[in-house]
N, C-alpha and C positions, 0 to 999 in steps of 0.2 A: 739526766743531767746531773753531774756531780757538783756538790757545794764547794766553795773555795776551800782549799786545803791548808793555806797559809794561816797559821794561828797568831801571827804577829799583828799588832794594831794596824789598821788600814783606814784610809779615808774613803767613804762611800763614793762610788762613781756618780751615782745619783742620790740625792737626799731631799725628798719632798717633805716639807714641815708645815703642818697645819693648813693645808691648802683648802680654800673656800672659793667656789666659782659659781657665778649665777648668769643667766641669760635674760635679756629683756626683749619683750615682743609687745605687740599690740594688746595682748591679753594680760600683761603685767610682768612681773619678775619671777622666775623660777630658779630654785636652787638646784644645781646639777652635781656639785661636789661640796661636801661639808666636813671641814677639819680633817682632811685626809693627810696621813703622814706615812712614809715608807722609805726605807733605805736599801740600796742595792750595791753590794760589794764587788770588787773585781772578780770576774769569772762566774758571777752568780746570775741565775735566771729566775725572776720572780714572776709568778702568774697572777694576773688581775682578772678575777672572774666575777660573773653575775649576769643577771638577765638584762635585755635591752632596756635602756632608761636608768640603770643603776649608777651610771657615771664613769664607767671604765674608759671609754674612748675619750671623754672629756679630759681626764688626767693625762692621757697620752698627747692629746692635742695642745694642752697647756705647755707641756715640755717642748714641743715642736713650734710653739708660737702660731698655732693654726685655729685658734678659738674663733676668729672672725670678729667682726665689729660689734655683734650683739653679745659676745661673751666677755665677761668682766671678772678678773681675779680680785676678789674682795680682800682677802688676807692670805698670808702664807709665803713661803720662800720655796724656790726651786733651785737647789744648789747642784751644779755639775763640776765635779772635781774641786769642790770648795768655793766656786764662783757662783753668786747668785745670777741666774739667767735674766731675772726681771730688771737687774741694774744695767744690763748691756744695752748699747744702742742697737738699732735695726741692722746696721752694717755689721757690727761685732757679732750678732747672733746669726746672720747669714753666713759668716765665715766659719762658724761652728757647726751649723746644721749641714748635713751632707758630707762634712769632713770628720769632725770628731764625734758627731751623733749621726747614726744612719737610721733609716726607717723603711719598713716593708708593710704595705697595706693589704687590705683584704682582696680586692679585685684587681688583678694584674692588668686586665684589658683596659680598664679606665685609668690606670696609673701610668701606662706607657703611651707615648704620643704616636698615633697611627701614621703620622706623616714623616717620621724619622726612622732610620734603621736601628735595630737593637744595639748595634756597636757604637753608633753615634751617641745613643743615650747613655750607655755605660761610660763612655769616654768623657761626657760632660763634666762630672765632678772632678776628674783627673785634670782637665784643662783648667777648670775654674779655681780649684783649691790647690793643686800641686804644680801648676804652671807648665804642664806638659803641652807640647804642640800636638796636632792631630796625628802626625806621623809617629811620634813618640808613644802616644796613647794606644795605637792600634795593636802592637804586640802584647801590651799589658791587658787589653780588653780580652784578647784570646786566652791569656793565662787565667784570667778571672772566670771566664765561661767554662774553662776546663776544670777549675777548682770547684765549681758548683755542680760538676758532674755532667756537663753538656758535651756530647760527641760532636766532632766537626765543628769546633768553635769558630773557625774562619767562615764557614758557610752560614752559621747562625748569626754571626756578627753582621753579615751583609743582608740578613733578612729583615722583613718588617714584622711588627707584632702579630698581625693577623695570620701570618704564615706559620706561627708556632702554636703548639698545644697549650692549654692552661698551665700545665706543670712546667713546661719550658719558659713560658712568660714569667712565672713566679721565680724560677731559678735566675732569669736575667734581672729581675728586680733585686734579688738578693745579691747578685754580682755588683749591681750598681750601689747598693747600700754598703758593701764592704770594700769598695774600690780604693777608698782613701784611708784604709786601715783604721776604722773608728774604734773608739774605746767603749762605745755604748750603742746598743740597737733598741729601737722600738718596734715590736712586731704586733700590729693591730689586725687580729683575725687573719693571719697570712695563709691559712689552709681552708677557711670556711667554704670557698668557692670550688674546691678541688675534690676529685674522686678519692675514695679511701686508699687506693693503691698509690696514686700520686701524692696524697697526703702523707703516707707512710715515708716515702722517699724524701719529702721535704722536711719532715720532722727529723729524720736521721741526719740530713744535710745540716740543718740548724744546730743540732746537738754537737756535730762534729766540729762545725766552724767555731761555736762558742768555746768548746774545750781546746781546740787547737790555737786559736788566737787569744784566749783568755778574755773573751768578750763578756761584758756585762749586758743584760737585756731585761727589758719589761715585756712580757708576753701577755697581751690582751686577748682573752678568748672566753667563749661559753661552753667549749668542749673540754670537759674535765678529764677525759681520757688522754687527750694530747698534753694537758697541763701536768698530769701524772708522769708522762714520759720525759718531759723537757725541762720542767721547773724544779728547783731545789726547795723553794718556799712559795707560799701562796697568800694572796689577800682577797678575801671574799667581800665584794661591795653590794650593798642593798640600799635603795632610797637615798643615794648620794653619800652614804657613810661606810666605812670599813666595819663589818660585823664580826669578822674572824680572821685571825692571821696565825701562821705557823708553818712547820715543815710540811711540805706537800703530802708526803706519805702518812703522816700522822693525821692531818685534817681529813684527807679523803677516806682513809680507812676507819677513822673514828671521829666523826664530826661532833662538835659540841653545840654551836648555835643552831637554834631551830631552822633558820633559813638554809644553812649548809646541809642539814639533815634532809630538808625537803628537796633541794637540788639533786642530791645523790639518789634519794628515793625515786625521783621522777625519771631517772635515766633508764632507757630500755636495755636491760642487760641480757645477754645471750646465756640463758640458763635452761635447765630441764623443766622449770616451772612455767609452762606456757598456758595459753588460753585464760589469762587473767587480765583484768584492767590494770593500767599503770597507776600508782599513787601520783597525786598532782598537788600543786600549791594553788589554792583557789584565789580568784582576783588577779589584779595586775599591780605593777609597781606604781606607787603613788608619787605625785609631784609635790614638793614643798616649796613654799614662798619664803620661809624664814627658818631660823634655827628650830630644830625639832623640840617639842615640849613633852613628847612621849616616845615610846619605842617605835622606830620607823617601821618595824615588821608587825606591830600589834594587830593590825586589821586582818592579817592573813595567817597569823600564828595560832596553831591548834592548842598551844600551851599557855595562852594569854591569861593574865589575871588583872585585876584592877590596878595593881601597882605598875603594870606595864603601860597602861593607858594614861597614867597620871604623872609619870616622870620620864624625863629623857634618860637614855642609857649611856654610860661611859665605858670605854674599853677598859677591861680589867683582866688580871691574870686569872686563868682558870686551870683546871686539872690538866697536868701534863705540860704546864708551862706555857700554854698558848694564851693569846690575847683574844678576848671575845666581848661583844657588846650585849651582854645578857646577864641580869642579876641572878637568873636561875641556872646558869650554865652548869655549875657543879651538880646540882640536883638532877639535871637533864642528861648527864653524861651518858647514862645507860639506856635512856628512853628512846625507843625507835620512833620514826615518823609514823603517826597512826594510819592504820588501814581503814579505807573508807567502807561504809556499809555496802555489802554486795560486791566487794572487790574481787572475791574469788569465785564468782559465778562463772561456770564453764560456758563457752560459746556454744551456740547451736551449730550442729553439723550442717554442711551444705545439703540442699535439697537434691536427692538423686532421682532423676527422672529418665525416661527412655532416650531423650535427646537433650544434650547440653544447651544452655541458653546461647552460648557463643561457640562457634566452630570456625577456626582459622585453618585454611588448607593451603600449603605451598605459597605463602605470602612473600612477595618480592617487591622491592622498591629500589629503583636506580635513578639517581640524579645526574643526568647526562652532562658531561662537560665540567662537572664541578671539581674542585681541587680540595682534598681533605687537608685540614690543618694538623691532623694527627699523623705522625711519622710512620706508624705501622700500618696505615691503610693504603689500599691501591689508589693511584692517582689519575688514572686514565678514565675519569668518570667515577662517581662515588656510588659503590653498591651498599646501600644503607641496610637493607634487609635481604636475606638470601634464603629462600624456601623454608620459611618458618611455619610450623603447624602446631596447634594446641587447642584445647577446649577449656571453657569456663562454665561450671555448673551454676544453677540458680542458688543464690546465697553463698556462693564461694568467693574467697578472697585469693586471687592469684597474684603472687609477688613477681615482679620482673626486675632483675638486678643486673648490673654491669656498669662499666666505665662510661664517661661521656664519649659520644661517638660510636657506641656499640649497637645502636639502632633501637633503643628502648622507646624513645618518644616517637620515632617514626612508626613503630608498631602501634602505639597507642592511637596516633592520629589516623593511621590507615584503617584501623578497626572502625573508627567513627566516621570514615570517609571525609575527613578534613583535608587529607591529600589522597589522591587516587593511586592505588597500588599499580605497579607495573605488571604484575601477574598474580595469580592466586585468587582465592575466594574467601569472603567473610560472611558467614551465615548467622543471622540474629533470629532466635526463636523460629527457625525454618525458612526465614526470608533472606534473600540476597541483600545485604545491607548497602553495599556500594551502589548497586543498581537501583535500589530504592531511593537512596539519596540523590542519585543522578536524576531521577524522575520526580524529585520534590516531594517524597512521601514524608509529610510533616509528623505523622504518628509514629513512624519508625525513628525519626529524629528525636522526638519527645521522649522516647523510652531509653535512650542512651545519652549521657551527659559527661562533662569533663570538669575537673577541678585543677587549675594550674598551680605552679610553684609560687610565682610572684603574686602575692595577694594584692599588692598595691597596683601593679600594672594590669591586673585583671578587671579592675573597676574603673568606671568613668569618673574622673575627679570632679566633673560638673554635675553629676547626678547624685541624689541622695541615695542612701541605703534602700529605702523603700522603693524608689523608682527602679533601682537595679534589680531587685527581687521581683518586682512587678512586671518587668518587661517579658519574661517568658510566659507569664499569665496572660498578657495581652495577646501574644502570638498564638496561644493555645485557645483563644476565643473568649476569655473572661473579661469582658468589656465594662461591666457594671462597676462603678467606682467603690461603692460600699463593700461589695463582695471581695474586690481586690484588696482593699485595706484589711479586711478581716483575714484574708488568706496570708497576706504579708505578716500580720501580727502572729498568726498560727506558726508560720515558718520561723520567724525570729525566736519564738518561744521554744520551738522544737530544737533549735541549735544552741539554746541557752543564753540568748541575748534579750535585754529588756525591750519592750515594745516601743518605747520612745526613741529607740535607735534608728527607727525608720526615717526620722527627720535629720539625722546626721549625715555628714559627708565623709568619704573614705579617709581623708587626712585627720579626721577627728578620733579615729579608731586605732587600737594597737594592731600589731601584726596578726596576733592570734584572733582578735575580733574581726578583722577583715577577712581572714580565711574562713571563719564561721559564716560570715555574710556570702562568701563565694559558694559554700556548701549549701546554704539556704536557697541560693538562686538555682543551684543544680537540682535541688529537690522540688522546686516549684513545678516542674513539669511531670512530677510523679514518675520518675524513671525506674527501670529495673536493673540498670547497669551504669556504673560510673567509673570512668578512667581518672585516677588520682596520679597526676604526673609531678613527681617530687613535691607533693602537696604539704609536707611537713619539714622539708630539709632546710628552709630558711628561718626557722622558728627557734626560739630558745627552748631548752630542754623541758622546762615546766609547762610552757604553752604547747609544745609538741605532745607531751603526755596527755593534755586536755583534749587536743584535736583527735589523737589516736583513740582515746576512750569514746569520743563522740562518734567517730566513724564506726567503731565497733557496736555501739548502741543502735545506731541507725540500721546497720546491717541485721542485727538480731530483730529489731522492731518492724522493719519494713521488708525483710527478706531481700535486700540489695546484694548484688554481686559487684565486685570491684576488680579492676586491673590496677594493682598498686605499684607504680613505677618509682624506683629509688635506687640510690647507691649505698644505702645504709642497711646492712644486714642485721643490725640489732633491732632496727624498727620492723623489718620484714619478720623477724623471729617471733614478734609479739602479735602481728595482725594477720599474717598470711596462713592459709591452709596448705597451698602448694606453691612452689617457686620454680621459675624458669631463669637460668643463668645464661646470659647472651653475651657473645663477643664477636666483634666483626660482622654483625648482622646475622649470625648463625647460633643455634642453640648448642650449648656445651653440655648442659645438665638440667634434668627436670625431675621433680619428685616432691613428695610431702616434705614440709619444712624440717620434721624430725630427722629425716634421712639426709637432707642436704647438709645438716650441721655436723654430721659425723662420717667417718670413712665408710665406703670409698668415696673420695673426692675426685672431680675432674681437676687437673692441675691449676686451671684458672680459678675455680671455686676455692681451692685450698689457699691460693695467693690472696684472694679477697677476704677470706676468713682470718688469715694471719695478719692482715693489715689493720684489722679493727682495733682502735685504741681502747685500753682497758684500765680500770681503776685498781689500785692496790687494795687487797683485802688481807685481814689477819691470817697468817699461816701460809700465804701464797709463796710458792718457790719462785725461781727465776722464770721469766717469761720465755716462751719458745721464740727463737729468732724469727723476724719477719722475712717473708719471701718478697724481695724487691724486684719488680719486673723491669727489664730494660726496655727503652724506647727504640726497639730494632725495626727497621723498615722492611716490609715484605713487598717486593715489587713484581712478583710473578703470581699468576693465578694457579689454582689447583692445590691439592694437599689440604692440610689443616690450617685454618685461618689463624691459629694461636701459635704456629711453629716458631715464628720469629722471636717470641718472647718467652716460650715455654722453657722452664728450668729442667723439665724431664723429657726433653725431645729425644726420639729414639733413632734419629738419622733419616735416611733417604725415604723411608715409608711415610714419614710425616710430611716431607716435601712433595711427594708425588701422588698420594692417595688420600681422598677424603676419609676421615676416621668413621669406623662403624659405630653404630648406636648399640651399646651393651646395656641389658636390663639386669638390675641387681635384685631389689625386692620392693614390694608395695608400690609398684609403679615408678620406681626409681631408675632413671635411664641417664646414661653417660656416653657422650660421643668422644671416644678416645681410642688410640692405637694400643695404649697400655692395658694389658689384661686386668679384669676386675680384681682377681686375687692379689695382684701386685698393688693395685690402687688401694685395696682394703687394708693392706699391710702398713699404710702410712700411719705415723703417729697422729693421734687426734689433736686438732688445734685447741679444742675445749674438752679436756679429759673428763670433766664432771658430767658431760652429756652422754658418755658412752656407758651403756648398761653393763 
């Protein structure tokens, strides 16, 4: 995203000055934002980054007047084009919001009303703010849908939200946000719920719209790769305060504040240095009730000194002309985030035995009569998984990657017999798992467990942490209360939580702490195999690093095998031994992670890799252009399932014949009509990984 090119004096579109916000609850008052100031010029996109609880979304909600009854702006001004929004009446603010100020939120499914068509919802601001009639709004709605890259805009306008994919829903929200030609956009985690390929297209769309319409925007995110692509400058928040600001490329390539260093160090980069634990930031974001009297990051900072604990920090100019809230910033400029003891310990190799722990043969699952929301899937019944076969060794981490709707979660649930396969066989340590589960074999169930994506929804809000972890112990026959309490304490300690957390309820824990509880509950039955279904995708980067390290430690300590389901290839590159790439319910590519990350690529794998957001690094040349996949419908069976979106389609052979499986090296297999030599000639997406 380019910075504004006009050098003449300008009035900021948004000017936030000394904003302080608190929330009041039964537990007292908590400070959410402390003395935050930022200005956004016409055509500029500013990134607001930090962990959950840092205050990012609170700043955005204050601009949109959505703090709720418990949120109070104690001090500060919010100026929009020179007018203080706080001085306007409710009617005057409503006239601005949706008209001159647009917003796109994180979850499009909850942002769109399921009872109204997409077209009606895009037309609403035109009717309310521009005085259009419904008939006048209809052609403009189709123009807007076309502008955000939706094909067949007339059909989509007549559709309901549940009939669209997540990416199309988010495009509809963007069309709504720009319908009245606003001057300013608030983008609050607009790509967090999307697959990496859809995310790449949404990023390109937002960058294009901001450039074309000279829109100013505040981009709230914890994804530093996306901020690097979209934002010209960045504000890093921690503990309700801005701790570092500057040009995005400068801050991300050469961070100064210790917190920024920690965030960047915790990112799972796709590099040749694998089989290592990720650096992480210990602890969690603290909550303040009053103005800070010490550095807000002192309790988690590896560079802390007595002066940090005894005096509040003010923003000051540091080396390179940046603002940072650290008195040691100049001295720490060249200091890297410290490496933890034992960080570089190589992982143990999977246990090779005569028979794998898991054998999946010809797995199929069809949901009859279903209607796929994804436009490239067949609609006369949903074929979720189509003749998939693979194995998992003892102690092995098998990564399963692909977009939403590709069949990943269906495979995981079918392996555990949570849904019954339509065909095929799942063998667990020589036993038919599906048949054993059907007959109520509790021991077989005990040995295979599941960790879900949503850590909050996975736990009963009415049960304590201790009760949640104790439940599988009761089911396995451990009925003596004292023994159960001791086992719960042992499990909490194993996942790095204090023993007294057994008395807490899920809402009293952070997202990372809840996920540790879910892992402890999965470990309670002493399993040999765990399916991790997007287990870290909803977590902040620092928390994600902690959970990935924990899973790696448990694998080495207990000899666990994992099926690790995700759409994040950077995460897979750190934890997986082998990878399956799945599309449309079929396997496209399979092999060791080192082989998957370099040519030859399946065209779908190449697109997934090219879509991964990356950080700027010193000496980096221009990024390779992303491969943006089209949402093309495939309505006939037969042929390659990826043919409707493949940028390298070879013609009739792809339409008529299923692709052959070609073997490259070291167990690397690719299902494609393109010869291996031609696939191997592709330019590497990550050149530093090629020997």
